[in-house]
BAKEZA-100496 format. One record per residue (C-alpha): residue number from 1; residue in three letters; x, y, z. Coordinates in nm, 4 decimals, decimal comma, m for minus. Example, Ala and Ser with C-alpha at 12.3 -4.5 7.8 and 13.67 -1.06 7.14 Angstrom:
<rec k="1" r="ala" east="1,2300" north="m0,4500" up="0,7800"/>
<rec k="2" r="ser" east="1,3670" north="m0,1060" up="0,7140"/>
! end
This chain:
<rec k="1" r="met" east="0,0013" north="m0,0148" up="0,0275"/>
<rec k="2" r="lys" east="0,2762" north="0,2154" up="0,0659"/>
<rec k="3" r="asn" east="0,4517" north="0,1621" up="m0,2427"/>
<rec k="4" r="phe" east="0,1229" north="0,2586" up="m0,4345"/>
<rec k="5" r="phe" east="0,0880" north="0,5936" up="m0,2560"/>
<rec k="6" r="leu" east="0,4421" north="0,6782" up="m0,3184"/>
<rec k="7" r="leu" east="0,3539" north="0,5976" up="m0,7325"/>
<rec k="8" r="leu" east="0,0809" north="0,7938" up="m0,7084"/>
<rec k="9" r="ser" east="0,2771" north="1,1050" up="m0,5504"/>
<rec k="10" r="ile" east="0,5312" north="1,0660" up="m0,7948"/>
<rec k="11" r="met" east="0,2876" north="1,0292" up="m1,0944"/>
<rec k="12" r="leu" east="0,0843" north="1,3660" up="m0,9495"/>
<rec k="13" r="phe" east="0,4239" north="1,5493" up="m0,9127"/>
<rec k="14" r="phe" east="0,5165" north="1,5081" up="m1,2658"/>
<rec k="15" r="ser" east="0,1993" north="1,5842" up="m1,3541"/>
<rec k="16" r="cys" east="0,1476" north="1,9249" up="m1,2125"/>
<rec k="17" r="asn" east="0,5166" north="1,9672" up="m1,3096"/>
<rec k="18" r="ser" east="0,4475" north="1,9418" up="m1,7084"/>
<rec k="19" r="gln" east="0,1266" north="2,1812" up="m1,6618"/>
<rec k="20" r="gly" east="0,2183" north="2,4979" up="m1,8330"/>
<rec k="21" r="lys" east="0,4929" north="2,3471" up="m2,0427"/>
<rec k="22" r="ile" east="0,5059" north="2,2357" up="m2,4224"/>
<rec k="23" r="thr" east="0,7523" north="2,0915" up="m2,6426"/>
<rec k="24" r="leu" east="0,8908" north="2,2603" up="m2,9651"/>
<rec k="25" r="arg" east="0,7300" north="1,9930" up="m3,1518"/>
<rec k="26" r="gln" east="0,4057" north="2,0555" up="m3,0083"/>
<rec k="27" r="met" east="0,4444" north="2,4050" up="m3,0571"/>
<rec k="28" r="asn" east="0,5189" north="2,3624" up="m3,4211"/>
<rec k="29" r="glu" east="0,1810" north="2,1663" up="m3,4765"/>
<rec k="30" r="asn" east="m0,0315" north="2,4165" up="m3,3045"/>
<rec k="31" r="leu" east="0,1296" north="2,6959" up="m3,5665"/>
<rec k="32" r="leu" east="0,0773" north="2,5170" up="m3,8617"/>
<rec k="33" r="lys" east="m0,2961" north="2,4413" up="m3,7508"/>
<rec k="34" r="asp" east="m0,3555" north="2,8157" up="m3,7772"/>
<rec k="35" r="lys" east="m0,4635" north="2,8882" up="m4,1234"/>
<rec k="36" r="asn" east="m0,3334" north="3,2426" up="m4,0963"/>
<rec k="37" r="ser" east="m0,0019" north="3,1476" up="m4,0376"/>
<rec k="38" r="ile" east="0,0639" north="3,0857" up="m4,4004"/>
<rec k="39" r="thr" east="m0,0826" north="3,3525" up="m4,6022"/>
<rec k="40" r="tyr" east="m0,0680" north="3,1242" up="m4,9292"/>
<rec k="41" r="arg" east="m0,3746" north="2,9225" up="m5,0435"/>
<rec k="42" r="asp" east="m0,1926" north="2,6984" up="m5,3122"/>
<rec k="43" r="pro" east="m0,2224" north="2,3526" up="m5,1816"/>
<rec k="44" r="lys" east="0,1367" north="2,2904" up="m5,3173"/>
<rec k="45" r="thr" east="0,2872" north="2,6046" up="m5,1901"/>
<rec k="46" r="ile" east="0,1050" north="2,5142" up="m4,8004"/>
<rec k="47" r="lys" east="0,2633" north="2,1858" up="m4,8257"/>
<rec k="48" r="met" east="0,6222" north="2,3064" up="m4,9319"/>
<rec k="49" r="leu" east="0,6162" north="2,5422" up="m4,6205"/>
<rec k="50" r="thr" east="0,4585" north="2,3002" up="m4,3867"/>
<rec k="51" r="glu" east="0,7620" north="2,0683" up="m4,4503"/>
<rec k="52" r="thr" east="0,9981" north="2,3736" up="m4,4798"/>
<rec k="53" r="tyr" east="0,8715" north="2,4932" up="m4,1188"/>
<rec k="54" r="lys" east="0,9027" north="2,1660" up="m3,9542"/>
<rec k="55" r="val" east="1,2566" north="2,1316" up="m4,1018"/>
<rec k="56" r="phe" east="1,3578" north="2,4676" up="m3,9930"/>
<rec k="57" r="arg" east="1,1789" north="2,4631" up="m3,6112"/>
<rec k="58" r="leu" east="1,2862" north="2,1122" up="m3,5237"/>
<rec k="59" r="leu" east="1,5737" north="2,0094" up="m3,6892"/>
<rec k="60" r="gly" east="1,7606" north="2,3582" up="m3,6670"/>
<rec k="61" r="val" east="1,7002" north="2,3761" up="m3,3057"/>
<rec k="62" r="lys" east="1,8006" north="2,0081" up="m3,3043"/>
<rec k="63" r="ser" east="2,1407" north="2,1285" up="m3,4510"/>
<rec k="64" r="cys" east="2,1902" north="2,3753" up="m3,1617"/>
<rec k="65" r="asp" east="2,1288" north="2,0822" up="m2,9141"/>
<rec k="66" r="ile" east="1,7979" north="2,1767" up="m2,8220"/>
<rec k="67" r="asp" east="1,5601" north="1,8875" up="m2,7680"/>
<rec k="68" r="pro" east="1,2181" north="1,9480" up="m3,0018"/>
<rec k="69" r="asp" east="1,0381" north="1,6974" up="m2,7735"/>
<rec k="70" r="lys" east="1,1378" north="1,8198" up="m2,4466"/>
<rec k="71" r="lys" east="0,8595" north="2,0211" up="m2,2760"/>
<rec k="72" r="tyr" east="0,9657" north="2,3945" up="m2,1847"/>
<rec k="73" r="ser" east="0,7951" north="2,6726" up="m1,9862"/>
<rec k="74" r="gln" east="0,8962" north="2,9472" up="m2,2416"/>
<rec k="75" r="ile" east="0,9540" north="2,9096" up="m2,6014"/>
<rec k="76" r="tyr" east="0,9768" north="3,2448" up="m2,8395"/>
<rec k="77" r="ile" east="1,0227" north="3,2158" up="m3,2119"/>
<rec k="78" r="glu" east="1,0639" north="3,4622" up="m3,4725"/>
<rec k="79" r="asp" east="0,9943" north="3,3158" up="m3,8128"/>
<rec k="80" r="gly" east="1,1179" north="3,5117" up="m4,1094"/>
<rec k="81" r="phe" east="1,0474" north="3,4263" up="m4,4393"/>
<rec k="82" r="his" east="1,1314" north="3,6747" up="m4,7540"/>
<rec k="83" r="asp" east="0,8901" north="3,6798" up="m4,9735"/>
<rec k="84" r="glu" east="1,0301" north="3,8169" up="m5,2440"/>
<rec k="85" r="gln" east="1,3940" north="3,6377" up="m5,2254"/>
<rec k="86" r="gly" east="1,2859" north="3,3097" up="m5,0541"/>
<rec k="87" r="phe" east="1,5064" north="3,2893" up="m4,8044"/>
<rec k="88" r="tyr" east="1,4299" north="3,2299" up="m4,4228"/>
<rec k="89" r="asn" east="1,5868" north="3,3626" up="m4,0771"/>
<rec k="90" r="gly" east="1,4662" north="3,2672" up="m3,7810"/>
<rec k="91" r="ile" east="1,5549" north="3,2779" up="m3,3608"/>
<rec k="92" r="phe" east="1,4717" north="3,0730" up="m3,1445"/>
<rec k="93" r="ile" east="1,4859" north="3,0844" up="m2,7532"/>
<rec k="94" r="ile" east="1,4202" north="2,8668" up="m2,5047"/>
<rec k="95" r="asn" east="1,3494" north="2,9666" up="m2,1186"/>
<rec k="96" r="asn" east="1,5323" north="3,2763" up="m2,2074"/>
<rec k="97" r="lys" east="1,8505" north="3,1439" up="m2,2077"/>
<rec k="98" r="asn" east="1,9084" north="2,8573" up="m2,5154"/>
<rec k="99" r="ile" east="1,8993" north="3,0642" up="m2,8175"/>
<rec k="100" r="cys" east="1,9507" north="2,9350" up="m3,1807"/>
<rec k="101" r="glu" east="1,9806" north="3,1196" up="m3,5245"/>
<rec k="102" r="val" east="1,8384" north="2,9230" up="m3,8622"/>
<rec k="103" r="thr" east="1,9215" north="3,0839" up="m4,1903"/>
<rec k="104" r="thr" east="1,9405" north="3,0362" up="m4,5624"/>
<rec k="105" r="ser" east="1,9885" north="3,4426" up="m4,5460"/>
<rec k="106" r="pro" east="2,2408" north="3,5341" up="m4,8221"/>
<rec k="107" r="tyr" east="2,3133" north="3,8428" up="m4,6237"/>
<rec k="108" r="lys" east="2,3652" north="3,6385" up="m4,2876"/>
<rec k="109" r="leu" east="2,6090" north="3,4245" up="m4,4746"/>
<rec k="110" r="his" east="2,8108" north="3,6836" up="m4,6347"/>
<rec k="111" r="gln" east="2,8954" north="3,8740" up="m4,3281"/>
<rec k="112" r="asp" east="3,0022" north="3,5634" up="m4,1064"/>
<rec k="113" r="ser" east="2,9798" north="3,2446" up="m4,2556"/>
<rec k="114" r="leu" east="3,2593" north="3,0587" up="m4,0765"/>
<rec k="115" r="ser" east="3,0126" north="3,0850" up="m3,7340"/>
<rec k="116" r="tyr" east="2,7623" north="2,8475" up="m3,8759"/>
<rec k="117" r="arg" east="2,7069" north="2,5118" up="m3,8815"/>
<rec k="118" r="lys" east="2,5736" north="2,3365" up="m4,2137"/>
<rec k="119" r="val" east="2,2652" north="2,1163" up="m4,2239"/>
<rec k="120" r="lys" east="2,1793" north="1,8960" up="m4,4699"/>
<rec k="121" r="glu" east="1,8219" north="1,7384" up="m4,4940"/>
<rec k="122" r="lys" east="1,7497" north="1,4495" up="m4,7651"/>
<rec k="123" r="asp" east="1,4358" north="1,3132" up="m4,6033"/>
<rec k="124" r="ile" east="1,1511" north="1,5257" up="m4,7348"/>
<rec k="125" r="ser" east="0,9723" north="1,4548" up="m5,0562"/>
<rec k="126" r="tyr" east="1,0957" north="1,7563" up="m5,2967"/>
<rec k="127" r="gly" east="1,4297" north="1,7382" up="m5,2647"/>
<rec k="128" r="glu" east="1,7553" north="1,8188" up="m5,0059"/>
<rec k="129" r="met" east="1,7241" north="2,1188" up="m4,7884"/>
<rec k="130" r="val" east="2,0301" north="2,3188" up="m4,7054"/>
<rec k="131" r="phe" east="2,0494" north="2,5447" up="m4,4134"/>
<rec k="132" r="tyr" east="2,2741" north="2,7083" up="m4,1439"/>
<rec k="133" r="thr" east="2,2662" north="2,7116" up="m3,7685"/>
<rec k="134" r="lys" east="2,4497" north="2,8730" up="m3,4893"/>
<rec k="135" r="lys" east="2,4243" north="2,9015" up="m3,1405"/>
<rec k="136" r="leu" east="2,3961" north="3,2060" up="m2,9542"/>
<rec k="137" r="ser" east="2,5118" north="3,3358" up="m2,6085"/>
<rec k="138" r="ile" east="2,2699" north="3,6069" up="m2,4329"/>
<rec k="139" r="glu" east="2,5482" north="3,8401" up="m2,4591"/>
<rec k="140" r="asp" east="2,5964" north="3,8134" up="m2,8009"/>
<rec k="141" r="phe" east="2,2253" north="3,8219" up="m2,8669"/>
<rec k="142" r="lys" east="2,1781" north="4,1589" up="m2,6914"/>
<rec k="143" r="thr" east="2,5118" north="4,3186" up="m2,8534"/>
<rec k="144" r="lys" east="2,5001" north="4,1931" up="m3,1904"/>
<rec k="145" r="tyr" east="2,1313" north="4,1073" up="m3,3081"/>
<rec k="146" r="his" east="1,9633" north="4,4615" up="m3,2023"/>
<rec k="147" r="asp" east="1,6879" north="4,4313" up="m3,4247"/>
<rec k="148" r="glu" east="1,5901" north="4,0632" up="m3,3151"/>
<rec k="149" r="tyr" east="1,6895" north="4,1483" up="m2,9703"/>
<rec k="150" r="phe" east="1,4222" north="4,4716" up="m2,9432"/>
<rec k="151" r="arg" east="1,1530" north="4,2469" up="m3,0924"/>
<rec k="152" r="tyr" east="1,2069" north="3,9743" up="m2,8234"/>
<rec k="153" r="glu" east="1,1883" north="4,2031" up="m2,5417"/>
<rec k="154" r="leu" east="0,8923" north="4,3814" up="m2,6537"/>
<rec k="155" r="val" east="0,7152" north="4,0475" up="m2,6422"/>
<rec k="156" r="arg" east="0,8821" north="3,9063" up="m2,3425"/>
<rec k="157" r="gln" east="0,8367" north="4,1851" up="m2,1011"/>
<rec k="158" r="asn" east="0,4600" north="4,2417" up="m2,2757"/>
<rec k="159" r="lys" east="0,5207" north="4,5893" up="m2,3864"/>
<rec k="160" r="val" east="0,3782" north="4,5046" up="m2,7363"/>
<rec k="161" r="asn" east="0,0401" north="4,7297" up="m2,6873"/>
<rec k="162" r="ala" east="0,3126" north="5,0138" up="m2,5675"/>
<rec k="163" r="phe" east="0,5123" north="4,9584" up="m2,8395"/>
<rec k="164" r="glu" east="0,1649" north="5,0007" up="m3,0822"/>
<rec k="165" r="lys" east="0,0982" north="5,3381" up="m2,8916"/>
<rec k="166" r="cys" east="0,4300" north="5,4749" up="m2,9848"/>
<rec k="167" r="leu" east="0,3358" north="5,3879" up="m3,3518"/>
<rec k="168" r="ala" east="0,0218" north="5,5119" up="m3,3360"/>
<rec k="169" r="ile" east="0,1585" north="5,8768" up="m3,2465"/>
<rec k="170" r="asp" east="0,1116" north="5,9988" up="m3,5946"/>
<rec k="171" r="gln" east="0,0203" north="5,8770" up="m3,9628"/>
<rec k="172" r="tyr" east="0,4292" north="5,9534" up="m4,0455"/>
<rec k="173" r="thr" east="0,5738" north="5,7720" up="m3,7906"/>
<rec k="174" r="pro" east="0,8146" north="5,5445" up="m3,9247"/>
<rec k="175" r="lys" east="0,7358" north="5,1897" up="m3,9749"/>
<rec k="176" r="ser" east="1,0260" north="4,9196" up="m4,0624"/>
<rec k="177" r="ile" east="0,9497" north="4,6429" up="m4,3466"/>
<rec k="178" r="val" east="0,9683" north="4,3287" up="m4,1645"/>
<rec k="179" r="tyr" east="0,9430" north="3,9806" up="m4,3357"/>
<rec k="180" r="ala" east="0,8743" north="3,8033" up="m3,9654"/>
<rec k="181" r="arg" east="0,5876" north="3,7091" up="m3,7285"/>
<rec k="182" r="asn" east="0,6925" north="3,6520" up="m3,3576"/>
<rec k="183" r="his" east="0,5280" north="3,3632" up="m3,1564"/>
<rec k="184" r="tyr" east="0,5564" north="3,3200" up="m2,7719"/>
<rec k="185" r="phe" east="0,4226" north="3,0403" up="m2,5551"/>
<rec k="186" r="thr" east="0,4472" north="3,1062" up="m2,1539"/>
<rec k="187" r="gly" east="0,2853" north="2,8457" up="m1,9761"/>
<rec k="188" r="lys" east="m0,0444" north="2,9421" up="m2,1275"/>
<rec k="189" r="lys" east="m0,1120" north="2,9939" up="m2,4760"/>
<rec k="190" r="ile" east="0,0675" north="3,0723" up="m2,8005"/>
<rec k="191" r="gln" east="0,0715" north="3,4242" up="m2,8785"/>
<rec k="192" r="thr" east="0,1294" north="3,5665" up="m3,2143"/>
<rec k="193" r="tyr" east="0,2404" north="3,9272" up="m3,2964"/>
<rec k="194" r="asn" east="0,3684" north="4,1263" up="m3,6262"/>
<rec k="195" r="leu" east="0,6285" north="4,3775" up="m3,4859"/>
<rec k="196" r="pro" east="0,7212" north="4,6558" up="m3,7750"/>
<rec k="197" r="ile" east="1,0335" north="4,7746" up="m3,6058"/>
<rec k="198" r="lys" east="1,3862" north="4,7411" up="m3,6614"/>
<rec k="199" r="tyr" east="1,6039" north="4,9112" up="m3,4121"/>
<rec k="200" r="ser" east="1,8696" north="4,9898" up="m3,6896"/>
<rec k="201" r="asp" east="1,6270" north="5,2082" up="m3,8561"/>
<rec k="202" r="ile" east="1,5655" north="5,4270" up="m3,5678"/>
<rec k="203" r="lys" east="1,8720" north="5,4155" up="m3,3369"/>
<rec k="204" r="asn" east="2,0315" north="5,7221" up="m3,4762"/>
<rec k="205" r="gly" east="1,7563" north="5,9447" up="m3,4647"/>
<rec k="206" r="ile" east="1,4606" north="6,0025" up="m3,7086"/>
<rec k="207" r="glu" east="1,5625" north="6,1451" up="m4,0489"/>
<rec k="208" r="glu" east="1,4814" north="6,2007" up="m4,3903"/>
<rec k="209" r="leu" east="1,0753" north="6,2323" up="m4,2852"/>
<rec k="210" r="pro" east="0,9971" north="6,5818" up="m4,3902"/>
<rec k="211" r="tyr" east="0,6104" north="6,5856" up="m4,3350"/>
<rec k="212" r="phe" east="0,6659" north="6,4342" up="m3,9832"/>
<rec k="213" r="lys" east="0,6396" north="6,7398" up="m3,7775"/>
<rec k="214" r="glu" east="0,9157" north="6,8128" up="m3,5113"/>
<rec k="215" r="asn" east="0,6829" north="6,7652" up="m3,1748"/>
<rec k="216" r="lys" east="0,5692" north="6,4343" up="m3,3032"/>
<rec k="217" r="lys" east="0,9382" north="6,3117" up="m3,3835"/>
<rec k="218" r="lys" east="1,0290" north="6,3937" up="m3,0269"/>
<rec k="219" r="glu" east="0,6839" north="6,2535" up="m2,8956"/>
<rec k="220" r="phe" east="0,8043" north="5,9083" up="m3,0699"/>
<rec k="221" r="thr" east="1,1904" north="5,9457" up="m2,9410"/>
<rec k="222" r="glu" east="1,0160" north="5,9749" up="m2,5906"/>
<rec k="223" r="cys" east="0,7854" north="5,7014" up="m2,6776"/>
<rec k="224" r="ile" east="1,0246" north="5,4215" up="m2,7632"/>
<rec k="225" r="asn" east="1,3084" north="5,5512" up="m2,5110"/>
<rec k="226" r="glu" east="1,0596" north="5,4887" up="m2,1939"/>
<rec k="227" r="leu" east="0,9873" north="5,1341" up="m2,3511"/>
<rec k="228" r="asn" east="1,3486" north="5,0966" up="m2,1869"/>
<rec k="229" r="ile" east="1,5010" north="4,8088" up="m2,4200"/>
<rec k="230" r="leu" east="1,7153" north="5,0077" up="m2,6529"/>
<rec k="231" r="lys" east="1,7420" north="5,4012" up="m2,6869"/>
<rec k="232" r="ile" east="1,7148" north="5,6347" up="m2,9972"/>
<rec k="233" r="gln" east="2,0596" north="5,7455" up="m2,9160"/>
<rec k="234" r="asn" east="2,0469" north="6,0714" up="m3,1284"/>
<rec k="235" r="ser" east="1,7672" north="6,2236" up="m2,9686"/>
<rec k="236" r="ser" east="1,8177" north="6,5787" up="m3,0880"/>
<rec k="237" r="ile" east="1,5672" north="6,6912" up="m3,3347"/>
<rec k="238" r="lys" east="1,6231" north="6,9279" up="m3,6643"/>
<rec k="239" r="thr" east="1,4318" north="7,2592" up="m3,7740"/>
<rec k="240" r="ser" east="1,2396" north="7,1401" up="m4,0305"/>
<rec k="241" r="ser" east="1,0192" north="7,3885" up="m4,3101"/>
<rec k="242" r="phe" east="0,7322" north="7,1489" up="m4,3040"/>
<rec k="243" r="gln" east="0,6057" north="7,2425" up="m3,9352"/>
! end
């Protein structure tokens, strides 16, 4: 009888511990069920993208020594498909410490090809896929991946709504073209965001926007800086003839 209660206690302990957690494989399956996650409607394209997401998300993180079948309490994915040029660049962050970049971006590879690991996948119906992965430290992510880090902190710190208020300051408020979606699981459900922001576009101030009035530029700069993630460094406002 004592053994029975001991076994029951162990089962209850692991059951409670597993609540609020999910595997990357489960998260991937849930994302692929969302019809809005793939904007295309052609069945062949949908099948290709489904297989591609599966390879990049699961085999990509596995090459970074992250187990896609282990349960985690926090999973963040930034999926980037460049529609016009057809390359993928993704960031995966597990429990705010294990970071993996998965890419086919020629820009990334031209900048720093030696630090990436080449991965080949042959077991898909439409041929061989080649992609590249890199394990990142938290320090490297903060200091070398400003755009991705800025978007990640907006989501992680629950500041997306505050950021959207910054974008709503004026119709000329600068918005970046970003070919990415951000998915975040933190113990409850998966949240998906579209964040039109590249910190690199605004880090040195807001210039060459003649119809964006000076008081609005100042308000936008202050709004971004109050998020307390990364600051707009040059906050000086130049005089414009379009006031």
